[in-house]
C-alpha positions as CSV (number, residue, x, y, z in Angstrom):
1,M,-18.7,3.4,-57.8
2,P,-19.8,-0.1,-56.7
3,W,-16.9,-2.4,-56.0
4,R,-16.4,-5.3,-58.3
5,G,-13.9,-6.8,-60.7
6,A,-12.4,-4.8,-63.5
7,L,-13.8,-7.3,-66.0
8,A,-17.4,-6.3,-65.2
9,R,-16.6,-2.6,-65.7
10,R,-14.8,-3.2,-69.0
11,D,-17.6,-5.5,-70.3
12,C,-20.3,-2.9,-69.4
13,V,-18.4,0.0,-71.0
14,T,-17.7,-2.0,-74.1
15,I,-21.3,-2.7,-74.6
16,R,-22.3,0.9,-74.1
17,K,-19.8,1.9,-76.8
18,T,-21.4,-0.2,-79.6
19,S,-23.9,1.0,-82.0
20,A,-27.2,2.5,-80.8
21,N,-29.3,-0.4,-82.3
22,F,-27.2,-3.1,-80.7
23,L,-27.2,-1.2,-77.4
24,R,-31.0,-1.0,-77.4
25,L,-31.2,-4.7,-78.1
26,T,-28.7,-5.4,-75.3
27,Q,-30.8,-3.3,-72.9
28,V,-34.0,-5.2,-73.7
29,C,-32.2,-8.5,-73.1
30,A,-30.7,-7.0,-69.9
31,A,-34.2,-6.2,-68.6
32,F,-35.2,-9.8,-68.8
33,S,-31.9,-10.9,-67.2
34,A,-32.3,-8.3,-64.4
35,A,-35.8,-9.6,-63.6
36,A,-34.4,-13.1,-63.5
37,I,-31.5,-12.1,-61.3
38,L,-33.6,-10.2,-58.8
39,S,-36.1,-13.0,-58.7
40,F,-33.4,-15.5,-58.0
41,A,-31.8,-13.2,-55.4
42,H,-35.1,-12.9,-53.5
43,P,-36.7,-16.4,-53.4
44,V,-40.1,-16.6,-51.7
45,A,-40.2,-19.0,-48.8
46,R,-43.2,-21.2,-48.1
47,A,-45.0,-20.7,-44.8
48,D,-43.4,-23.8,-43.4
49,E,-39.9,-22.8,-44.4
50,P,-37.4,-20.4,-42.7
51,P,-36.7,-17.1,-44.6
52,P,-33.9,-17.1,-47.2
53,V,-30.4,-16.7,-45.7
54,R,-29.0,-13.2,-46.3
55,T,-25.7,-13.1,-48.0
56,M,-23.4,-10.3,-49.1
57,D,-23.8,-11.4,-52.7
58,R,-27.6,-10.7,-52.7
59,T,-28.5,-8.6,-55.7
60,I,-29.7,-5.1,-54.8
61,A,-30.0,-3.5,-58.2
62,V,-29.2,-4.0,-61.9
63,V,-28.2,-1.0,-64.0
64,D,-28.4,-2.3,-67.6
65,R,-26.1,-5.3,-67.3
66,L,-24.2,-4.2,-64.2
67,V,-25.2,-6.0,-61.0
68,I,-24.9,-4.0,-57.7
69,T,-24.7,-6.5,-54.8
70,E,-25.3,-6.1,-51.1
71,R,-21.5,-6.1,-50.7
72,D,-21.2,-3.0,-52.9
73,V,-24.0,-1.3,-50.8
74,M,-22.5,-2.3,-47.4
75,V,-19.2,-0.6,-48.3
76,R,-21.2,2.6,-48.9
77,V,-23.1,2.1,-45.6
78,F,-19.7,1.7,-43.8
79,E,-18.6,5.0,-45.4
80,M,-21.8,6.8,-44.5
81,R,-21.3,5.8,-40.8
82,L,-17.7,7.1,-40.9
83,F,-18.8,10.5,-42.2
84,D,-21.8,10.8,-39.9
85,R,-21.5,9.5,-36.3
86,R,-25.2,9.9,-35.8
87,L,-25.7,6.8,-37.9
88,E,-23.6,4.5,-35.7
89,G,-26.5,2.9,-34.0
90,V,-28.8,2.9,-37.0
91,P,-29.6,-0.7,-38.2
92,D,-28.1,-1.7,-41.6
93,E,-31.6,-2.3,-43.0
94,E,-32.5,1.4,-42.5
95,L,-29.3,2.6,-44.4
96,I,-29.2,0.0,-47.2
97,A,-32.0,1.7,-49.2
98,E,-30.3,5.1,-49.2
99,A,-26.9,3.6,-50.0
100,A,-28.4,1.6,-52.9
101,R,-30.0,4.8,-54.3
102,E,-26.6,6.5,-54.2
103,C,-24.9,3.5,-55.9
104,V,-27.5,3.4,-58.7
105,D,-27.4,7.2,-59.4
106,E,-23.6,7.3,-59.3
107,T,-23.3,4.4,-61.6
108,L,-25.6,6.0,-64.2
109,L,-23.7,9.3,-64.0
110,E,-20.3,7.7,-64.2
111,F,-21.1,5.6,-67.3
112,W,-22.5,8.7,-69.0
113,A,-19.4,10.8,-67.9
114,E,-17.0,8.2,-69.2
115,L,-18.5,8.4,-72.6
116,E,-18.5,12.2,-72.5
117,V,-15.0,12.9,-71.2
118,G,-13.1,9.6,-70.7
119,D,-10.7,9.0,-67.8
120,P,-9.3,11.7,-65.5
121,P,-5.5,11.9,-65.1
122,T,-4.2,9.0,-63.1
123,E,-2.2,11.2,-60.8
124,D,-5.4,13.1,-59.9
125,V,-7.2,9.9,-59.1
126,V,-4.4,8.6,-56.9
127,R,-4.0,11.9,-55.0
128,A,-7.8,12.1,-54.4
129,G,-7.9,8.4,-53.4
130,K,-5.1,8.9,-50.8
131,M,-6.9,12.0,-49.4
132,T,-10.1,10.0,-49.0
133,W,-8.3,7.2,-47.3
134,G,-6.6,9.7,-44.9
135,R,-10.0,11.0,-44.0
136,Y,-11.3,7.5,-43.3
137,E,-8.4,6.9,-40.9
138,A,-8.9,10.3,-39.2
139,L,-12.6,9.8,-38.8
140,A,-12.1,6.3,-37.4
141,G,-9.6,7.7,-34.9
142,S,-6.5,5.9,-36.2
143,P,-5.4,3.4,-38.8
144,K,-5.7,0.6,-36.3
145,R,-9.2,1.6,-35.4
146,L,-10.2,1.7,-39.1
147,E,-8.8,-1.8,-39.5
148,S,-10.8,-2.9,-36.5
149,R,-14.0,-1.4,-37.8
150,L,-13.5,-3.0,-41.2
151,E,-13.0,-6.4,-39.5
152,D,-16.2,-5.9,-37.5
153,A,-18.1,-5.0,-40.7
154,K,-16.5,-8.0,-42.5
155,I,-15.2,-5.7,-45.2
156,P,-11.6,-6.4,-46.5
157,T,-9.3,-3.5,-46.4
158,R,-8.5,-3.8,-50.1
159,T,-12.2,-3.5,-50.8
160,L,-12.5,-0.1,-49.1
161,R,-9.2,1.1,-50.7
162,L,-10.6,0.2,-54.2
163,H,-13.8,1.9,-53.2
164,A,-12.0,5.1,-52.2
165,E,-10.1,5.2,-55.5
166,D,-13.3,4.4,-57.5
167,R,-15.2,7.2,-55.8
168,A,-12.4,9.6,-56.5
169,R,-12.4,8.6,-60.2
170,A,-16.1,8.9,-60.4
171,E,-16.3,12.3,-58.8
172,L,-13.5,13.7,-61.0
173,R,-15.1,12.2,-64.2
174,I,-18.7,13.3,-63.4
175,R,-17.6,16.9,-62.5
176,A,-15.7,17.2,-65.8
177,A,-18.7,15.9,-67.8
178,L,-21.1,18.3,-66.0
179,A,-18.8,21.2,-66.8
180,K,-19.0,20.2,-70.4
181,E,-22.8,19.9,-70.2
182,L,-23.0,23.4,-68.7
183,G,-20.6,25.0,-71.2
184,P,-20.0,28.7,-70.5
185,E,-22.6,28.7,-67.7
186,A,-20.3,26.5,-65.6
187,L,-18.4,29.7,-64.5
188,P,-20.7,32.4,-63.2
189,K,-19.5,36.0,-63.1
190,G,-18.1,37.3,-59.8
191,R,-15.0,37.5,-57.7
192,D,-13.4,34.2,-56.9
193,D,-11.1,35.2,-54.1
194,A,-10.1,33.3,-50.9
195,R,-9.7,36.5,-49.0
196,S,-13.4,37.4,-49.4
197,S,-14.6,33.9,-48.4
198,D,-16.3,33.3,-45.0
199,R,-15.7,29.5,-45.3
200,V,-12.3,28.0,-46.0
201,R,-10.6,24.6,-46.1
202,L,-7.3,24.6,-44.3
203,A,-4.2,22.4,-44.0
204,Q,-1.6,22.8,-41.4
205,I,1.9,21.7,-40.2
206,V,2.3,21.9,-36.4
207,L,5.6,22.0,-34.6
208,V,5.5,21.7,-30.8
209,P,8.4,23.2,-28.8
210,L,10.2,20.6,-26.7
211,V,9.9,22.7,-23.6
212,N,7.0,25.2,-23.6
213,N,8.0,28.9,-23.0
214,D,11.7,27.9,-23.0
215,P,13.5,30.5,-25.2
216,R,15.9,28.0,-26.7
217,S,13.2,25.5,-27.5
218,E,10.9,28.2,-28.9
219,A,13.7,29.4,-31.2
220,D,14.5,25.9,-32.4
221,S,10.8,25.2,-33.3
222,L,10.5,28.6,-35.1
223,E,13.7,27.9,-37.1
224,R,12.4,24.4,-38.1
225,A,9.1,26.0,-39.2
226,L,11.0,28.5,-41.3
227,A,13.2,25.8,-42.8
228,I,10.1,23.7,-43.8
229,R,8.5,26.8,-45.4
230,R,11.7,27.2,-47.5
231,E,11.5,23.6,-48.5
232,I,7.9,24.0,-49.7
233,A,8.9,27.2,-51.6
234,A,11.6,25.1,-53.3
235,G,9.1,22.5,-54.5
236,L,8.2,20.1,-51.7
237,S,4.4,19.7,-51.6
238,F,2.6,20.9,-48.5
239,E,0.9,17.6,-48.2
240,H,4.2,15.7,-48.2
241,A,5.8,18.2,-45.8
242,A,2.9,17.7,-43.4
243,A,3.2,13.9,-43.5
244,I,6.9,14.2,-42.8
245,Y,7.2,17.0,-40.3
246,S,3.9,17.8,-38.6
247,Q,3.5,16.7,-35.0
248,D,-0.3,16.8,-35.1
249,E,-0.8,13.1,-35.9
250,S,-4.6,13.5,-36.6
251,T,-3.9,15.8,-39.6
252,A,-0.4,14.7,-40.7
253,R,-1.7,11.5,-42.2
254,M,-4.2,13.5,-44.3
255,G,-1.5,15.9,-45.7
256,G,-2.3,18.4,-42.9
257,D,-5.9,18.7,-43.9
258,I,-8.1,20.2,-41.2
259,G,-11.3,20.4,-43.2
260,W,-13.9,23.1,-43.8
261,L,-14.1,25.9,-41.2
262,E,-15.9,29.2,-40.8
263,R,-13.5,32.0,-40.4
264,E,-15.2,33.1,-37.2
265,M,-14.5,29.7,-35.7
266,L,-10.8,30.1,-36.1
267,S,-8.5,31.3,-33.3
268,Q,-7.5,35.0,-33.7
269,E,-3.9,34.0,-34.5
270,I,-4.9,31.8,-37.4
271,R,-7.5,34.2,-38.6
272,D,-5.0,37.0,-38.8
273,A,-2.4,34.7,-40.5
274,I,-4.8,33.9,-43.4
275,S,-6.5,37.3,-43.7
276,D,-4.3,38.3,-46.7
277,L,-3.4,34.7,-47.8
278,D,-4.1,33.6,-51.3
279,A,-5.2,30.0,-51.9
280,G,-2.2,27.7,-52.1
281,A,0.2,30.2,-50.4
282,V,1.8,29.2,-47.1
283,S,1.6,31.5,-44.1
284,S,4.6,32.6,-42.0
285,P,4.9,30.5,-38.8
286,V,2.0,31.3,-36.4
287,R,2.4,30.8,-32.6
288,T,-0.6,29.4,-30.8
289,E,-1.0,27.6,-27.5
290,L,-0.3,24.3,-29.3
291,G,3.0,25.4,-31.0
292,Y,4.1,26.9,-34.3
293,H,1.7,26.4,-37.3
294,L,2.3,26.7,-41.0
295,V,-1.1,27.2,-42.6
296,T,-2.4,27.1,-46.2
297,I,-5.8,27.5,-47.8
298,T,-6.6,24.5,-50.0
299,D,-10.1,25.5,-50.9
300,F,-12.7,28.2,-50.2
301,E,-16.3,29.1,-50.7
302,S,-16.7,32.4,-52.4
303,P,-20.2,33.6,-53.5
304,M,-19.1,32.7,-57.0
305,R,-18.3,29.1,-56.0
306,V,-21.6,28.8,-54.1
307,E,-23.4,29.8,-57.3
308,M,-21.3,27.4,-59.3
309,A,-22.2,24.5,-57.0
310,K,-25.9,25.3,-57.5
311,R,-25.5,25.3,-61.3
312,F,-23.7,22.0,-61.2
313,R,-26.4,20.4,-59.0
314,K,-29.1,21.5,-61.3
315,A,-27.2,20.1,-64.3
316,E,-26.7,16.8,-62.4
317,V,-30.4,16.5,-61.7
318,R,-31.2,17.3,-65.3
319,V,-28.8,14.7,-66.6
320,L,-29.8,12.1,-64.0
321,R,-33.5,12.5,-65.0
322,R,-32.6,11.8,-68.6
323,L,-30.4,8.8,-67.7
324,R,-33.0,7.2,-65.6
325,A,-35.5,7.5,-68.5
326,E,-33.0,6.1,-71.1
327,N,-31.5,3.2,-69.1
328,D,-32.9,0.0,-67.6
329,V,-32.7,0.0,-63.8
330,S,-34.1,-2.9,-61.9
331,L,-34.4,-2.7,-58.1
332,A,-34.8,-5.3,-55.4
333,P,-38.1,-5.2,-53.4
334,G,-38.1,-2.4,-50.9
335,I,-35.6,-0.3,-52.9
336,T,-36.8,2.8,-54.8
337,L,-35.0,5.6,-56.5
338,S,-34.9,8.9,-54.7
339,P,-37.2,11.6,-56.1
340,L,-35.5,14.3,-58.1
341,P,-36.2,18.0,-57.3
342,E,-38.1,19.9,-59.9
343,E,-36.0,22.2,-62.1
């Protein structure tokens, strides 16, 4: 979701909830306004004048009455670079177009989803936003490195935090609306079982013995792992337990999240520990060369889920094609919408 003040979002949503005739009139007026905004944002310099100064408030796109600025797009560019290190040396200009396309399509989908299903539970948004922020810090290397990279990109920390929460809200809302769009087809037939999945998402709590191979230190670490497992069984969330107890700093701040892994990539000890583990259950303490691990499966890709993802993507393309046709979208020069695959 593009970053901006809450007032702009409420204004746009209010307009979209009025009668169809008034909405159509608003869209016609917005088209003229969008053209004026984009024209003003990209003045043409005379041959004897220097080119216009680039600012973060430059208009990149207008979706109905909502303006997406270069500031919105650059936050997305920053995120793209975090998730894909291969983009580190790529100039901003080469990423702005792709980031702008993502902003436009997500804005269209989120407005549609908000009218279809409303807001997701606040606790779900907060939880997902924190997980996203934890991933940012882990991908940057540490919280301090993330702050440093934000300073270099001239992006306020609060802006990225709002972006993380907005993205979480948008993704939850859009998924719920697509499930409604699909109806019974949203859940294909088949076995949905973590044990039969070749690809899993894991979280861990790591306890390192004070002295390696020392019987007393080993026994102490094992007992601490068992005590933490009992706390989780009594109601403490795995995410919170990892943040408190795990000695693996890179995953502790993310609630222990390791990410998606192929089973064949796991060490034999971990692979054996999760071979009969249901999603959400916590393994017994597992000893590896690093120390004692408590492991849980937080997500998995079964054949059923792979098929479900395909159905959701097809539904998204179908809805997006309809939304592009029904709504006024104005783009800055050099920006085009990405082609949609044929159904």
